[in-house]
N, C-alpha and C positions, 0 to 999 in steps of 0.2 A: 321385725322392724329394720334389722340391719340390711336385708336385701333391698329394701326400699331406698336406703341411703346410697347404695351402689347403683341401682337402676335410675335414680334421679340425675346422676351425673351426665350421661349422654343426652337426656332430655333437657338439661340445663344448657348444654351446648347448642342443641336444636333451638331452644328459646332465643339464644343470642343470635343465631343465624336468621331466624324469622324476624326478630326485632331490629336487625341490622345494627346492633350495638355490641361490639366486642369489647366489653369493659367488665371489670370485676363486679360493680354493682348490678349490671345486667345479668351476669352469671348467677349472682346470689338471688336475685328475684326469680330467675328461671328455676333455680334449685329449690327454693321454698315452694314455688308454685307446683313444680313436678312432684315434690315429696307429698304435698297435700293431695294432688290428684291420685297418686299411687296408693296412698292410705285409704282414700275413699273407694277406689276401684277394688283393691285387694280385700278390704274389710267387708265389702258387700258380697264377696264371693266365698262364703264360708262352707260351701258344700264339700270342698276338698280337704283332705287331711292337712294338718299344719305343716308337715315337712314339704309338701308340694309348694306352698306359698312362701315359706321362709327357709331356704337352704341355710345351712350353718355357715355364717360368715363371722370370722374372728376379727376383732378390731386390729389386732397385730398384723393381720394379712391384708388389711384394707388398702394400704398403698400399693401392694403388689396387684391386688385385684383391680384397682383403678388403672394401673398400667396395662393389665391384661384386657380390660374393656377398651382402652385406647388402641391396643394392638388389634383386637377383633374388629373394631370400626375401621382401622386402616386397611386391613386385609380385605374387608368387605368392600371398601371404597375402590381398591385396586381391581377386585373382581368385577365390580359394576362398571368401571371405566373400560376395562378390556372387553367385556361382553357388549358394552354399548358400541364400541368401535366395530366389533364383528357384526352386530345386527345392522348397524348403519351401512356397512359395506354390502351386506346382502340386499338391503332395500334399494340401494342406489343402482345395483346391477340391473341391466335390461331384463334378464331372465332370472327370476327369483328361484334359487336352487336350495330348497329346504325339504327335509323329510321329517315332518313332525311325528312325535311318538310320545307314548305315556309309559312311565315306569312306576313301580311300587317300591318306595324307598322306606325302610324302617327308620325310626328315630334313633335307634341304637342306644337308648337309655333304658337299662334294665329296671329302674325304679319307675319308669313311665311318668316322669314329672311333666306337668303341663307347661311349665316355664321353658324347659328344654325343647319341647315340641313347638311352642310358639316362636322362640328365637330361631330355631332351625327352619321352620317354614317361612319366617320373615327373611332370613338370609337367602333362601332359595328364590322366593317370589320377587324380592327387590332387584335381583340380578336379571338384566334383560336376557331373554331367550329361554327362561325357565319360569314355571309357575306351579305352585301347589294348588290343585283344583279340588281336592277332597281328602278326607281322612277315613281310615278303617281301623277297627280293632281286630287283632288276630292273635290269639293265644296270650292275651294280656298286654300286647305291645301295640303301640300306635304305628300305623303304616300311612305314610304320606303318598298320595297319588300325585305324581309330578309330570306335568306336560313340558316337553322340551321342543324347541323350534327345529332342531336338526339332530337326528340320532347319530350322525357321524361325529359331530363335535361333542355332544353331550350323550355319550353312550352310557349304558347301565353301569359299567365298571367305574368310569370317571365320576358319575353321579353318586354312586355308593361311597367311593373314596372321598369325595368332597364332603359328604354327610358325616363320614367317620371323623375327618379333621374338624369340621364345624362343631360336632358334638363334643369332642375332646376340648376344644377351645372354650365352649360355653360352660362345660363342667368346671374347668380350671378357673374361669372368670367368676363364676358364682360360688366357688369353693365347695363344690359337690364331690 
């Protein structure tokens, strides 16, 4: 249940943005609504072991975890902004100079938690120029099949390094 309380925070901010009302009551409505949706979604998905759905979150660490969620969202927003500018420059040029490629990127989570995989693939897909197109299981680890717009900018090393940083942030954020 504690993971739901943490995951509902960014959803409540999204609610405020969509409602165009940046007020405390709007945040509270969004938080309650997000918590209810997460409870329904996660409780209907009981085929996974409990540790996959509820990483250990200590209430004493909750303020730190909220800050880490905010930091993760800020870093993600900066990545989205910079990638958007790069993609826009490529589209505006008369000759589109891209070399699309596909990489196999491991989630880098030894416990193979679905929440880490989901947040990792979201962070990759929401960034312009990259897209998770499929998943594979290999030796008990989830491998994301990632399509990149240009193999020069998003080479395999930078994509792996980005996933390593993203996975570490997600684990700290969720208290794993």
